[in-house]
Backbone as CSV, one residue per row, in Angstrom:
resi,resn,N_x,N_y,N_z,CA_x,CA_y,CA_z,C_x,C_y,C_z
1,MET,72.120,39.732,77.980,70.850,39.832,79.151,69.912,41.191,78.407
2,ALA,68.729,41.055,78.340,67.773,41.916,78.179,67.307,42.221,79.627
3,TRP,67.633,43.907,79.631,66.897,44.447,80.725,65.651,44.784,81.148
4,PRO,64.745,44.475,82.455,63.540,44.402,82.604,63.025,45.431,81.918
5,LYS,61.649,44.958,81.401,60.811,46.543,81.112,60.786,47.728,82.375
6,ARG,60.926,47.218,83.422,60.291,48.191,84.301,61.775,48.852,84.761
7,ALA,62.767,48.355,84.516,64.068,49.279,84.794,63.983,50.196,83.911
8,VAL,64.278,49.696,82.673,64.088,50.548,81.346,63.091,51.970,81.895
9,LEU,61.989,51.608,81.976,61.133,52.778,82.182,61.586,53.594,83.488
10,CYS,61.615,52.899,84.646,62.494,53.807,85.546,63.671,54.404,84.795
11,ALA,64.465,53.967,84.646,65.507,54.781,83.966,65.032,56.006,82.788
12,VAL,64.436,55.813,81.992,63.892,57.053,81.518,63.131,58.207,82.352
13,GLY,62.669,57.531,83.232,61.727,58.425,84.267,62.830,59.022,84.712
14,SER,63.825,58.809,85.537,64.483,59.421,86.358,65.401,60.313,84.801
15,VAL,65.792,59.902,84.284,66.402,61.233,83.219,65.282,62.449,83.363
16,ALA,64.303,61.679,82.939,63.037,63.012,82.085,62.874,63.908,83.431
17,LEU,62.588,63.289,84.761,62.864,64.386,85.708,64.363,64.937,86.500
18,LEU,65.220,64.338,85.724,66.548,65.353,86.182,66.540,66.270,85.055
19,ALA,66.123,65.952,83.673,66.158,66.951,82.934,65.312,68.306,83.236
20,ALA,63.987,67.745,83.732,62.944,68.850,84.369,63.197,70.002,85.223
21,THR,64.247,69.230,86.360,64.957,69.896,87.663,66.269,71.024,87.053
22,GLY,66.808,70.302,85.998,67.943,71.097,85.395,69.096,70.469,85.877
23,ALA,68.922,69.177,86.513,70.558,68.535,87.096,71.529,67.910,85.970
24,VAL,70.580,67.524,85.087,71.602,66.992,83.610,72.345,68.415,83.424
25,ALA,73.813,67.929,82.865,75.045,68.851,82.432,74.404,69.540,81.519
26,GLN,74.431,70.657,80.955,73.961,71.598,79.932,75.026,71.267,79.122
27,GLU,75.738,71.685,77.712,76.218,72.252,76.948,76.750,73.432,77.206
28,PRO,77.722,74.112,77.450,77.773,75.622,77.701,77.689,76.479,76.526
29,PRO,77.251,77.850,76.748,76.892,78.437,75.586,77.956,79.228,74.908
30,GLN,77.994,78.532,73.349,79.006,79.036,71.976,79.487,80.745,72.740
31,MET,80.712,81.147,72.731,80.976,82.454,72.413,81.056,83.389,71.291
32,SER,80.435,84.471,71.547,80.353,84.964,69.693,81.608,85.182,69.403
33,PRO,82.230,85.279,68.043,83.430,86.023,67.762,84.188,87.676,68.886
34,GLU,82.917,87.865,69.010,83.498,88.980,70.101,83.795,88.580,71.131
35,GLU,83.155,87.808,71.937,83.528,87.300,73.292,84.850,86.402,73.148
36,LYS,84.995,85.580,72.084,86.358,85.056,72.086,87.387,85.958,72.059
37,ALA,87.532,87.151,71.106,88.324,87.811,70.872,88.808,88.701,72.181
38,MET,87.790,88.619,72.892,87.787,89.619,74.296,88.729,88.493,74.938
39,MET,88.159,87.189,75.658,88.750,86.090,76.339,90.452,85.959,75.823
40,GLU,90.566,85.725,74.300,92.134,85.853,74.102,92.791,87.048,74.356
41,ALA,92.326,88.609,74.323,93.140,89.554,74.534,93.748,89.518,75.918
42,TYR,92.249,88.959,77.238,92.546,89.375,78.485,93.802,88.066,78.729
43,ALA,93.852,86.618,77.919,94.302,86.154,78.310,95.999,86.212,78.286
44,LYS,96.099,86.916,76.917,97.325,87.486,76.580,97.780,88.586,77.457
45,ALA,97.207,89.246,77.806,97.563,90.441,78.747,98.158,90.046,80.421
46,ALA,97.516,88.500,80.657,97.551,88.729,82.026,98.401,87.176,82.027
47,THR,99.208,86.524,80.730,100.023,85.673,80.958,101.561,85.960,80.984
48,PRO,102.489,85.913,82.130,103.812,86.086,82.274,104.443,85.565,81.214
49,GLY,105.579,86.284,80.949,106.388,85.663,79.653,108.099,86.217,80.006
50,LYS,108.793,86.503,78.872,110.235,86.519,79.016,110.300,87.851,80.172
51,PRO,109.927,88.815,80.016,109.998,90.336,80.724,109.863,89.622,82.236
52,HIS,108.916,89.018,82.332,108.936,88.473,84.041,109.815,87.823,84.778
53,GLN,110.033,86.692,83.733,111.182,85.834,84.112,112.811,86.565,84.331
54,LEU,112.925,87.839,83.708,114.108,88.528,84.019,113.530,89.288,85.067
55,LEU,112.374,89.351,85.478,112.344,89.818,86.914,112.816,89.001,87.898
56,ALA,112.389,87.771,87.535,111.937,86.757,88.834,113.983,86.516,88.982
57,SER,114.560,86.878,87.868,115.981,86.169,87.918,116.468,87.483,89.073
58,LYS,115.914,88.418,89.673,116.582,89.579,90.208,116.301,88.753,91.689
59,VAL,115.217,87.560,92.090,114.853,87.478,93.450,115.825,86.858,94.589
60,GLY,115.965,87.251,95.515,116.578,86.578,96.361,117.609,88.081,97.494
61,LYS,118.583,88.134,98.262,119.022,89.104,98.648,120.113,89.587,98.280
62,TRP,120.005,90.798,98.305,121.431,92.035,97.911,121.738,92.526,98.805
63,GLN,122.647,92.763,98.738,123.548,94.874,99.613,123.855,95.687,98.305
64,PHE,123.671,96.818,99.091,123.695,98.214,98.016,124.756,98.965,98.795
65,ALA,125.246,99.732,97.957,126.239,100.580,98.359,125.574,102.258,97.876
66,GLY,125.178,103.566,98.230,124.699,104.192,97.414,125.532,105.698,97.587
67,LYS,125.442,106.213,96.806,125.864,108.239,96.764,124.769,108.693,96.531
68,PHE,124.833,109.871,97.052,123.591,110.747,96.914,124.140,111.868,96.786
69,TRP,123.540,112.932,95.807,123.625,114.510,95.580,122.473,115.471,95.777
70,THR,122.397,116.116,96.298,121.376,117.218,96.528,121.527,118.181,95.487
71,GLU,123.035,118.527,95.332,123.099,119.565,94.473,124.291,119.120,93.437
72,PRO,124.477,119.563,92.036,125.580,119.455,91.620,126.931,119.373,91.954
73,ALA,127.391,120.745,92.613,128.602,121.081,92.902,128.831,120.740,93.907
74,LYS,127.776,119.977,94.970,127.881,119.019,96.311,128.746,117.578,96.322
75,PRO,129.464,117.405,97.244,129.928,116.102,97.054,129.097,115.036,98.000
76,PRO,129.132,114.014,97.319,127.966,113.080,97.778,127.711,112.749,99.446
77,THR,126.591,112.242,99.764,126.876,111.514,101.073,126.541,110.350,100.479
78,SER,126.916,109.064,101.594,127.320,108.159,101.173,125.884,106.916,102.130
79,SER,125.760,106.053,101.920,125.041,105.049,102.582,124.900,103.439,102.059
80,SER,124.611,102.544,102.960,124.630,101.372,102.411,123.387,100.198,103.291
81,GLY,122.775,99.459,102.385,121.970,98.802,103.188,121.668,97.540,102.769
82,VAL,120.650,96.579,102.613,120.249,95.691,101.982,118.794,95.511,101.624
83,ALA,118.694,94.712,100.330,117.276,94.730,99.711,117.040,93.668,99.226
84,GLU,116.141,93.246,99.809,115.155,91.810,99.911,113.797,91.536,98.243
85,ARG,114.731,91.125,97.347,113.376,90.893,96.291,112.642,89.513,96.108
86,THR,111.278,89.333,96.258,110.586,88.218,96.021,109.240,88.573,95.034
87,MET,109.181,87.812,94.382,107.699,87.386,93.391,106.534,87.646,93.709
88,MET,105.491,87.886,93.328,103.933,87.762,93.926,102.921,87.675,92.528
89,LEU,102.190,87.514,92.591,100.926,87.438,91.671,100.915,86.475,90.875
90,GLY,101.507,85.183,91.170,101.764,84.242,90.244,103.253,84.296,89.476
91,GLY,104.085,85.472,89.951,104.884,85.318,88.864,105.366,86.509,88.310
92,ARG,103.885,87.741,88.181,103.958,88.603,87.238,104.468,90.016,87.844
93,VAL,104.774,90.179,89.449,105.193,90.979,89.746,106.347,91.217,90.608
94,MET,107.361,91.908,90.938,108.823,91.589,91.713,108.229,92.728,92.859
95,VAL,108.503,92.230,93.758,108.344,93.032,95.380,109.329,92.994,95.859
96,GLU,110.164,94.665,96.163,111.702,94.976,96.525,111.547,95.850,97.950
97,ARG,111.970,95.288,99.211,111.654,95.874,100.164,113.669,96.173,100.818
98,ILE,113.898,97.437,101.104,115.138,98.117,101.199,114.870,98.450,102.839
99,THR,116.133,98.394,103.603,116.812,98.800,104.441,117.985,99.293,104.693
100,SER,118.228,100.411,105.662,119.363,100.773,105.854,119.348,101.675,107.700
101,PRO,120.517,101.183,107.874,120.753,101.656,109.261,120.432,103.453,109.353
102,SER,121.375,103.982,108.256,121.025,105.435,108.371,121.352,105.881,106.978
103,MET,120.498,106.592,106.114,120.383,107.033,105.140,120.124,108.584,105.162
104,MET,120.889,109.617,104.798,120.743,110.884,105.010,120.830,111.140,106.731
105,GLY,120.980,110.671,107.617,120.860,110.735,108.726,119.771,109.779,109.710
106,GLN,119.181,109.176,109.226,118.154,108.667,109.836,117.651,107.116,109.225
107,PRO,117.422,106.745,110.274,117.198,105.020,109.429,116.021,105.237,108.262
108,PHE,116.159,104.050,107.432,115.571,104.030,106.510,114.942,102.486,105.748
109,GLU,113.564,102.930,105.405,112.725,101.477,104.829,112.228,102.308,103.386
110,GLY,112.424,101.411,102.231,111.414,101.794,100.941,110.970,100.366,100.620
111,TYR,109.708,100.372,100.022,109.168,99.502,98.997,109.239,99.711,97.446
112,GLY,109.110,98.897,97.024,109.016,99.336,95.235,108.529,97.772,94.731
113,LEU,107.513,98.296,93.786,106.905,97.235,92.874,107.532,97.591,91.075
114,ALA,107.664,96.359,90.887,108.183,96.602,89.409,107.298,95.117,88.568
115,GLY,106.794,95.546,87.390,106.249,94.632,86.748,106.321,94.805,85.171
116,TYR,105.896,94.271,84.354,105.949,94.792,82.932,104.485,94.207,82.142
117,ASP,104.164,95.165,81.496,102.596,95.599,81.223,102.516,95.187,79.750
118,ASN,101.894,93.761,79.313,101.828,92.675,78.096,101.183,94.061,77.140
119,THR,100.154,94.438,77.616,99.881,95.713,76.977,100.310,96.333,76.206
120,THR,101.001,97.400,77.024,101.739,98.606,76.599,103.307,98.093,75.908
121,GLN,103.726,97.182,76.596,105.116,96.820,76.644,106.024,97.742,76.966
122,GLU,105.957,97.696,78.094,106.351,98.467,79.044,106.759,97.878,79.915
123,TYR,108.230,98.705,80.893,108.333,98.129,82.504,107.546,98.915,83.363
124,TRP,107.206,98.859,84.312,106.563,99.909,85.159,107.354,99.642,86.655
125,GLY,107.321,101.041,87.563,107.647,100.303,88.763,106.680,101.323,89.552
126,THR,106.853,101.359,90.796,106.132,102.047,91.982,107.039,102.336,93.018
127,TRP,107.088,103.538,93.643,108.344,103.678,95.162,107.760,104.197,95.857
128,ASN,107.635,103.426,97.146,107.796,104.532,98.619,108.246,103.814,99.634
129,ASP,108.810,105.433,100.536,109.388,105.052,101.767,109.742,106.284,102.702
130,THR,110.135,105.630,103.679,110.484,106.447,105.093,110.555,108.145,104.558
131,MET,110.925,108.261,103.743,111.248,109.510,103.737,110.232,110.588,103.332
132,GLY,109.096,110.235,102.837,107.845,111.008,101.957,106.498,109.957,102.364
133,THR,105.596,110.602,101.876,103.952,109.606,102.265,103.482,109.754,100.430
134,GLY,104.343,110.215,99.714,103.932,109.910,98.452,104.580,108.780,97.664
135,VAL,103.673,108.687,96.160,104.530,107.455,95.368,104.831,108.185,94.345
136,MET,106.125,107.493,93.662,107.085,107.305,92.722,106.621,106.661,91.373
137,ILE,105.710,106.842,90.481,105.987,106.102,89.143,106.339,106.150,88.106
138,SER,107.040,104.792,87.724,107.669,104.840,86.858,107.914,104.171,85.492
139,LYS,107.981,104.740,84.494,107.476,103.475,83.145,109.103,103.809,82.456
140,GLY,109.186,102.536,81.719,110.425,102.683,80.865,110.134,101.386,80.007
141,LYS,111.913,100.815,79.278,111.809,99.667,78.494,113.310,99.265,79.121
142,CYS,113.323,97.922,78.379,114.668,97.365,78.831,115.063,96.454,77.061
143,ASP,116.355,96.874,77.150,116.952,96.105,76.042,117.062,94.468,76.276
144,ALA,117.370,93.754,75.505,117.454,92.291,75.219,118.229,91.613,76.683
145,LYS,119.693,92.626,76.897,120.590,92.150,77.744,120.034,92.899,79.495
146,GLY,119.020,93.835,79.397,118.807,93.972,80.712,118.840,94.907,80.816
147,ALA,119.545,95.777,80.194,119.938,97.638,80.254,118.503,98.123,80.323
148,CYS,117.642,99.211,81.513,116.760,99.662,81.363,116.695,100.884,81.713
149,SER,115.891,101.548,80.994,115.837,103.009,80.962,114.278,103.642,81.235
150,TYR,114.270,104.473,82.427,112.914,104.612,83.063,112.323,106.174,82.901
151,THR,111.538,106.863,82.972,111.045,108.130,83.530,110.381,108.095,84.552
152,GLY,110.366,108.400,85.754,109.698,109.008,86.923,108.492,109.920,87.315
153,GLU,107.578,109.668,87.673,107.218,111.165,88.128,106.810,111.220,89.438
154,TYR,106.593,112.148,90.606,105.992,112.253,91.989,106.002,113.514,91.909
155,VAL,105.440,114.035,93.213,105.301,115.162,93.522,106.236,115.750,94.302
156,ASP,106.747,116.990,93.984,107.605,117.802,94.872,107.683,118.084,96.084
157,PRO,108.103,117.805,97.201,107.399,118.374,98.624,108.156,119.847,98.127
158,LEU,108.924,120.479,97.809,109.457,121.579,97.917,108.534,122.643,97.161
159,THR,107.648,122.368,96.004,107.217,122.808,95.130,105.775,122.466,94.961
160,GLY,105.208,121.327,95.491,103.920,120.735,95.225,103.543,120.341,93.957
161,LYS,104.578,120.482,92.949,104.376,120.105,91.837,104.859,119.294,90.977
162,THR,104.478,118.466,90.388,105.110,117.222,89.629,106.576,117.388,88.967
163,LYS,107.044,116.365,89.013,108.474,116.481,88.973,108.973,115.264,88.316
164,THR,109.867,115.157,87.389,110.230,114.054,86.480,111.894,113.572,86.821
165,SER,112.036,112.451,87.142,113.502,111.827,87.054,113.702,110.822,86.056
166,ARG,114.709,110.686,85.615,115.466,109.813,84.779,115.991,108.497,85.292
167,MET,115.833,107.546,84.906,116.877,106.253,85.813,117.090,105.269,85.023
168,THR,118.421,104.695,84.846,118.711,103.712,84.352,119.537,102.817,85.115
169,SER,119.233,101.478,84.655,120.138,100.464,85.416,120.513,99.727,84.368
170,ARG,121.709,98.834,84.650,122.110,97.643,84.169,122.693,96.556,84.755
171,ASP,123.043,95.401,84.380,123.449,94.257,85.058,125.057,94.407,84.599
172,GLU,125.906,94.229,85.575,127.373,93.759,85.630,127.648,92.637,86.096
173,GLY,127.713,91.521,84.839,127.137,90.155,85.403,126.026,89.769,86.474
174,PRO,125.774,88.499,86.718,124.520,87.995,86.893,124.475,88.413,88.745
175,ASP,125.544,88.972,89.151,124.983,89.272,90.762,125.669,90.792,90.955
176,LYS,125.335,91.301,90.074,126.069,92.882,90.552,125.111,94.084,89.077
177,GLU,124.749,94.710,90.303,123.396,95.984,88.949,124.086,96.974,89.365
178,LEU,124.566,98.002,88.563,124.206,100.016,88.829,123.490,100.621,88.299
179,HIS,122.555,101.310,89.266,121.421,101.956,89.199,121.473,103.352,89.218
180,GLU,121.395,104.242,88.244,121.603,105.977,88.360,120.461,106.481,88.239
181,PHE,120.405,107.735,88.982,119.063,108.537,88.810,119.748,110.047,88.419
182,TRP,118.517,110.505,87.731,119.141,112.173,87.252,118.082,112.779,87.694
183,GLU,118.080,114.190,88.270,117.029,115.324,88.093,117.574,116.231,87.444
184,LYS,116.555,117.394,87.655,116.932,118.629,87.122,117.180,119.621,88.376
185,GLY,118.021,120.363,88.138,118.537,121.773,89.453,117.889,122.406,88.969
186,PRO,117.331,123.758,89.923,116.692,125.098,89.586,116.779,125.628,87.922
187,ASP,117.931,125.193,87.505,118.502,126.092,86.472,118.035,125.088,85.114
188,GLY,117.364,124.244,85.360,116.491,122.993,84.172,117.538,122.122,84.186
189,LYS,118.726,122.243,84.285,119.959,121.022,83.668,119.733,119.860,84.778
190,GLU,119.973,118.836,83.973,120.291,117.441,84.362,121.532,117.322,84.867
191,TYR,121.420,116.449,86.692,122.351,116.583,86.855,122.033,114.879,87.900
192,LYS,123.000,114.127,87.851,123.310,112.869,88.871,123.008,113.045,90.010
193,SER,121.694,112.544,90.940,121.667,112.759,91.901,121.328,111.614,93.100
194,MET,121.297,110.126,92.327,122.045,108.965,92.934,122.378,108.301,91.808
195,GLU,123.848,107.435,92.956,123.898,105.937,92.200,124.037,104.653,92.887
196,LEU,123.649,103.957,92.745,123.414,102.671,93.741,124.059,101.410,93.082
197,VAL,125.027,100.511,93.939,125.334,99.439,93.085,124.923,98.347,94.230
198,TYR,124.316,97.493,93.399,123.548,95.925,93.997,124.429,95.045,93.926
199,THR,124.757,94.160,94.643,125.571,93.090,94.770,124.612,91.731,95.488
200,ARG,124.334,90.928,94.571,124.156,89.807,95.503,124.231,88.653,96.689
201,LYS,123.724,88.729,97.584,124.251,87.975,98.928,124.321,86.350,98.385
202,LYS,125.514,85.933,98.567,125.190,84.713,98.854,124.877,83.828,100.009
């Protein structure tokens, strides 16, 4: 059945009016090769991958036992506590909160963030705790088995200068981790300053 001429004219007039007022959907502008390359680069940088899945596998509640050395020749002090790990930012960053009823004679609380930068292809970490008001920033790499080596920098309260620490971590099974830290003493020689053993709580 043919449409009445009046209806056709009304329809044509409506389309013309919508076009004039900008209500008709427009085709999105074509991106230049440079703009397309930029969008692809940002998408690649922002997409979580296997390193982020490795971090996500650490989510949960853990117990830790630690040994701490202030000087190479002195015996270590000991402490224990709980670590809680979660993921944020859509699985891109792991958050760790540590609490201990007593560490070096006082209640302790610490927060860390850990992630992987797709652009630099490095793992990174930050650390703050109740023993200071500064932040340690670390960068490093991990192998396919999850064994990692980091270098961290922070400002030493004793000297006011930037100090470097070396850290390693490795899995000893799916529910156990070993973390070790080294500092440089006054003589410039490296010594182990901390050892943490994490055990996942069931």
